[in-house]
MARNU-951357 format. One record per residue (C-alpha): chain; residue in one letter; residue number from 1; x, y, z. Coordinates in Angstrom, 2 decimals, decimal comma, padded with zeros to 5 digits. Example, Ala and Ser with C-alpha at 12.3 -4.5 7.8 and 13.67 -1.06 7.14 Angstrom:
// MARNU-951357
DRENLUM  cadena  residuo  num       c1       c2       c3
DRENLUM       A        a    1   012,30  -004,50   007,80
DRENLUM       A        s    2   013,67  -001,06   007,14
//
This chain:
// MARNU-951357
DRENLUM  cadena  residuo  num       c1       c2       c3
DRENLUM       A        m    1   000,07   000,07  -000,04
DRENLUM       A        n    2   001,16   003,20  -000,81
DRENLUM       A        a    3   002,33   005,52   002,51
DRENLUM       A        t    4   001,15   008,66   000,49
DRENLUM       A        k    5  -002,61   008,99   000,34
DRENLUM       A        r    6  -004,24   009,14  -003,17
DRENLUM       A        l    7  -005,59   012,76  -003,50
DRENLUM       A        v    8  -009,39   012,78  -004,34
DRENLUM       A        s    9  -008,57   014,86  -007,32
DRENLUM       A        v   10  -005,96   011,94  -008,70
DRENLUM       A        t   11  -008,96   009,65  -007,79
DRENLUM       A        i   12  -011,50   011,57  -009,81
DRENLUM       A        a   13  -009,19   011,97  -012,70
DRENLUM       A        a   14  -008,51   008,33  -012,98
DRENLUM       A        c   15  -011,85   007,39  -012,81
DRENLUM       A        v   16  -012,89   009,86  -015,14
DRENLUM       A        y   17  -010,51   008,23  -017,67
DRENLUM       A        l   18  -011,53   004,99  -017,09
DRENLUM       A        l   19  -015,39   005,86  -017,46
DRENLUM       A        v   20  -014,44   007,80  -020,96
DRENLUM       A        g   21  -012,26   004,81  -021,97
DRENLUM       A        t   22  -014,59   002,14  -021,19
DRENLUM       A        v   23  -017,89   003,91  -022,34
DRENLUM       A        g   24  -016,31   004,98  -025,51
DRENLUM       A        f   25  -014,71   001,63  -026,18
DRENLUM       A        v   26  -018,18  -000,07  -025,70
DRENLUM       A        y   27  -019,78   003,13  -028,04
DRENLUM       A        h   28  -017,26   002,79  -031,14
DRENLUM       A        f   29  -017,41  -001,13  -030,98
DRENLUM       A        r   30  -020,04  -001,51  -033,29
DRENLUM       A        e   31  -017,64   000,39  -035,63
DRENLUM       A        l   32  -015,08  -001,96  -035,23
DRENLUM       A        m   33  -017,42  -004,88  -035,69
DRENLUM       A        a   34  -018,68  -003,19  -039,13
DRENLUM       A        l   35  -014,99  -002,85  -040,44
DRENLUM       A        q   36  -015,28   000,87  -040,84
DRENLUM       A        r   37  -011,98   002,43  -042,02
DRENLUM       A        d   38  -010,94   003,91  -038,52
DRENLUM       A        g   39  -012,68   001,54  -036,09
DRENLUM       A        i   40  -009,17  -000,14  -034,72
DRENLUM       A        l   41  -007,65   002,99  -034,12
DRENLUM       A        v   42  -010,68   004,61  -032,53
DRENLUM       A        e   43  -010,49   001,43  -030,08
DRENLUM       A        l   44  -006,86   001,62  -029,54
DRENLUM       A        t   45  -007,39   005,38  -028,62
DRENLUM       A        e   46  -010,30   004,48  -025,99
DRENLUM       A        l   47  -008,07   001,74  -024,68
DRENLUM       A        l   48  -005,37   004,20  -024,51
DRENLUM       A        a   49  -007,80   006,51  -022,12
DRENLUM       A        a   50  -008,78   003,50  -020,01
DRENLUM       A        v   51  -005,01   002,05  -018,97
DRENLUM       A        p   52  -003,64   005,23  -017,50
DRENLUM       A        g   53  -006,96   005,69  -015,73
DRENLUM       A        g   54  -006,82   002,09  -013,87
DRENLUM       A        f   55  -003,10   002,59  -013,05
DRENLUM       A        m   56  -003,33   005,89  -012,01
DRENLUM       A        l   57  -005,41   004,47  -009,28
DRENLUM       A        r   58  -002,74   002,29  -008,24
DRENLUM       A        g   59  -000,32   005,20  -008,45
DRENLUM       A        r   60   001,86   004,07  -010,97
DRENLUM       A        d   61   004,12   007,10  -012,36
DRENLUM       A        w   62   003,76   006,34  -015,97
DRENLUM       A        a   63   000,25   006,13  -016,23
DRENLUM       A        r   64  -000,02   010,29  -015,44
DRENLUM       A        w   65   002,01   010,79  -018,29
DRENLUM       A        l   66   000,11   008,48  -020,59
DRENLUM       A        a   67  -002,80   010,38  -019,34
DRENLUM       A        l   68  -001,37   013,70  -020,43
DRENLUM       A        a   69  -000,37   012,39  -023,64
DRENLUM       A        w   70  -003,23   011,20  -024,30
DRENLUM       A        m   71  -005,42   014,49  -023,26
DRENLUM       A        a   72  -002,37   016,19  -025,63
DRENLUM       A        f   73  -002,86   014,11  -028,68
DRENLUM       A        h   74  -006,90   015,10  -028,56
DRENLUM       A        v   75  -005,67   018,65  -028,30
DRENLUM       A        a   76  -003,57   018,14  -031,44
DRENLUM       A        i   77  -006,74   016,65  -033,20
DRENLUM       A        s   78  -008,89   019,02  -032,21
DRENLUM       A        v   79  -007,05   021,65  -034,33
DRENLUM       A        f   80  -008,62   020,46  -037,47
DRENLUM       A        d   81  -012,49   020,76  -035,69
DRENLUM       A        p   82  -014,10   023,67  -034,84
DRENLUM       A        f   83  -012,54   026,31  -032,06
DRENLUM       A        h   84  -014,91   025,27  -029,53
DRENLUM       A        k   85  -013,62   021,57  -029,59
DRENLUM       A        l   86  -010,26   023,09  -029,72
DRENLUM       A        a   87  -010,64   025,30  -026,63
DRENLUM       A        v   88  -012,61   022,85  -024,56
DRENLUM       A        h   89  -009,84   020,26  -025,18
DRENLUM       A        a   90  -006,65   022,43  -024,62
DRENLUM       A        g   91  -008,87   023,48  -020,93
DRENLUM       A        l   92  -009,30   019,66  -020,10
DRENLUM       A        f   93  -005,69   019,38  -020,73
DRENLUM       A        v   94  -004,81   022,36  -018,55
DRENLUM       A        v   95  -007,04   021,12  -015,57
DRENLUM       A        i   96  -005,82   017,77  -015,74
DRENLUM       A        a   97  -001,99   018,80  -015,91
DRENLUM       A        w   98  -002,81   020,94  -012,99
DRENLUM       A        i   99  -004,19   018,03  -011,30
DRENLUM       A        l  100  -001,50   015,10  -012,06
DRENLUM       A        l  101   001,38   017,69  -011,88
DRENLUM       A        r  102   000,95   019,13  -008,05
DRENLUM       A        p  103   003,47   018,54  -005,76
DRENLUM       A        a  104   001,19   016,33  -003,68
DRENLUM       A        a  105   000,33   014,09  -006,69
DRENLUM       A        a  106   003,89   013,86  -007,64
DRENLUM       A        r  107   004,89   012,54  -004,10
DRENLUM       A        y  108   001,94   009,91  -004,33
DRENLUM       A        f  109   003,19   008,64  -007,85
DRENLUM       A        q  110   006,79   008,67  -006,49
DRENLUM       A        g  111   005,60   007,21  -003,53
DRENLUM       A        s  112   003,98   004,25  -005,13
DRENLUM       A        e  113   006,97   003,56  -007,81
DRENLUM       A        a  114   009,82   003,52  -004,58
DRENLUM       A        q  115   007,36   000,79  -003,15
DRENLUM       A        t  116   007,39  -000,98  -006,37
DRENLUM       A        n  117   010,81  -000,79  -007,18
DRENLUM       A        s  118   012,17  -001,75  -003,36
DRENLUM       A        g  119   010,00  -004,48  -002,77
//
Protein backbone atom coordinates (compact mmCIF):
# COMPACT_ATOMS: atom_id res chain seq x y z
CA UNK A 1 0.00 0.00 0.00
CA UNK A 2 1.21 3.48 -0.84
CA UNK A 3 2.40 5.44 2.19
CA UNK A 4 1.27 8.67 0.51
CA UNK A 5 -2.49 8.89 0.41
CA UNK A 6 -4.09 9.27 -3.03
CA UNK A 7 -5.61 12.70 -3.55
CA UNK A 8 -9.33 12.95 -4.24
CA UNK A 9 -8.55 14.95 -7.38
CA UNK A 10 -6.29 12.16 -8.68
CA UNK A 11 -8.98 9.59 -7.90
CA UNK A 12 -11.57 11.61 -9.80
CA UNK A 13 -9.25 12.12 -12.79
CA UNK A 14 -8.43 8.40 -12.88
CA UNK A 15 -12.11 7.46 -12.72
CA UNK A 16 -12.94 9.91 -15.51
CA UNK A 17 -10.25 8.32 -17.69
CA UNK A 18 -11.62 4.86 -16.90
CA UNK A 19 -15.15 5.99 -17.67
CA UNK A 20 -14.26 7.78 -20.91
CA UNK A 21 -12.17 4.86 -22.13
CA UNK A 22 -14.71 2.20 -21.23
CA UNK A 23 -17.80 4.03 -22.48
CA UNK A 24 -15.97 5.12 -25.62
CA UNK A 25 -14.79 1.57 -26.30
CA UNK A 26 -18.31 0.16 -25.92
CA UNK A 27 -19.86 2.98 -27.97
CA UNK A 28 -17.41 2.61 -30.86
CA UNK A 29 -17.28 -1.20 -30.76
CA UNK A 30 -20.00 -1.47 -33.41
CA UNK A 31 -17.73 0.48 -35.79
CA UNK A 32 -15.01 -2.07 -35.20
CA UNK A 33 -17.39 -4.94 -35.80
CA UNK A 34 -18.70 -3.28 -38.98
CA UNK A 35 -15.09 -3.04 -40.15
CA UNK A 36 -15.37 0.68 -40.60
CA UNK A 37 -12.24 2.43 -41.77
CA UNK A 38 -10.89 3.84 -38.51
CA UNK A 39 -12.54 1.40 -36.09
CA UNK A 40 -9.31 -0.17 -34.84
CA UNK A 41 -7.60 3.18 -34.29
CA UNK A 42 -10.59 4.58 -32.45
CA UNK A 43 -10.76 1.52 -30.19
CA UNK A 44 -7.04 1.71 -29.46
CA UNK A 45 -7.45 5.36 -28.56
CA UNK A 46 -10.27 4.48 -26.17
CA UNK A 47 -8.17 1.76 -24.54
CA UNK A 48 -5.36 4.29 -24.15
CA UNK A 49 -7.73 6.29 -21.96
CA UNK A 50 -8.81 3.41 -19.74
CA UNK A 51 -5.31 2.06 -19.13
CA UNK A 52 -3.86 5.13 -17.39
CA UNK A 53 -7.09 5.54 -15.45
CA UNK A 54 -6.70 2.13 -13.86
CA UNK A 55 -3.00 2.44 -13.23
CA UNK A 56 -3.24 5.94 -11.80
CA UNK A 57 -5.48 4.43 -9.11
CA UNK A 58 -2.58 2.07 -8.37
CA UNK A 59 -0.17 5.00 -8.18
CA UNK A 60 1.90 4.25 -11.26
CA UNK A 61 3.87 7.32 -12.32
CA UNK A 62 3.99 6.35 -16.00
CA UNK A 63 0.18 6.30 -16.06
CA UNK A 64 -0.13 10.00 -15.32
CA UNK A 65 2.23 10.76 -18.20
CA UNK A 66 0.23 8.51 -20.53
CA UNK A 67 -2.95 10.29 -19.39
CA UNK A 68 -1.38 13.66 -20.23
CA UNK A 69 -0.13 12.39 -23.60
CA UNK A 70 -3.61 11.06 -24.40
CA UNK A 71 -5.15 14.45 -23.67
CA UNK A 72 -2.41 16.29 -25.59
CA UNK A 73 -3.19 14.05 -28.57
CA UNK A 74 -6.83 15.14 -28.37
CA UNK A 75 -5.80 18.79 -28.24
CA UNK A 76 -3.63 18.24 -31.33
CA UNK A 77 -6.35 16.54 -33.38
CA UNK A 78 -8.86 19.19 -32.28
CA UNK A 79 -6.91 21.75 -34.28
CA UNK A 80 -8.79 20.45 -37.32
CA UNK A 81 -12.21 20.79 -35.65
CA UNK A 82 -14.26 23.87 -34.79
CA UNK A 83 -12.51 26.24 -32.37
CA UNK A 84 -14.83 25.49 -29.44
CA UNK A 85 -13.78 21.82 -29.50
CA UNK A 86 -10.12 22.84 -29.42
CA UNK A 87 -10.82 25.23 -26.56
CA UNK A 88 -12.61 22.55 -24.52
CA UNK A 89 -9.84 19.99 -25.05
CA UNK A 90 -7.14 22.57 -24.25
CA UNK A 91 -8.99 23.62 -21.10
CA UNK A 92 -9.38 20.01 -19.98
CA UNK A 93 -5.68 19.43 -20.64
CA UNK A 94 -4.74 22.37 -18.42
CA UNK A 95 -6.99 21.15 -15.58
CA UNK A 96 -5.73 17.56 -15.85
CA UNK A 97 -2.11 18.71 -16.00
CA UNK A 98 -2.65 20.82 -12.89
CA UNK A 99 -4.21 17.86 -11.05
CA UNK A 100 -1.52 15.36 -12.04
CA UNK A 101 1.57 17.57 -11.84
CA UNK A 102 1.03 19.27 -8.48
CA UNK A 103 3.67 18.47 -5.84
CA UNK A 104 1.21 16.45 -3.74
CA UNK A 105 0.28 14.32 -6.75
CA UNK A 106 3.95 13.86 -7.63
CA UNK A 107 4.60 12.60 -4.09
CA UNK A 108 1.74 10.10 -4.42
CA UNK A 109 3.02 8.75 -7.74
CA UNK A 110 6.69 8.73 -6.70
CA UNK A 111 5.91 7.06 -3.39
CA UNK A 112 4.12 4.23 -5.17
CA UNK A 113 6.97 3.77 -7.66
CA UNK A 114 9.55 3.63 -4.86
CA UNK A 115 7.60 0.90 -3.05
CA UNK A 116 7.20 -1.10 -6.28
CA UNK A 117 10.93 -0.92 -7.01
CA UNK A 118 12.02 -1.80 -3.46
CA UNK A 119 10.01 -4.85 -2.89
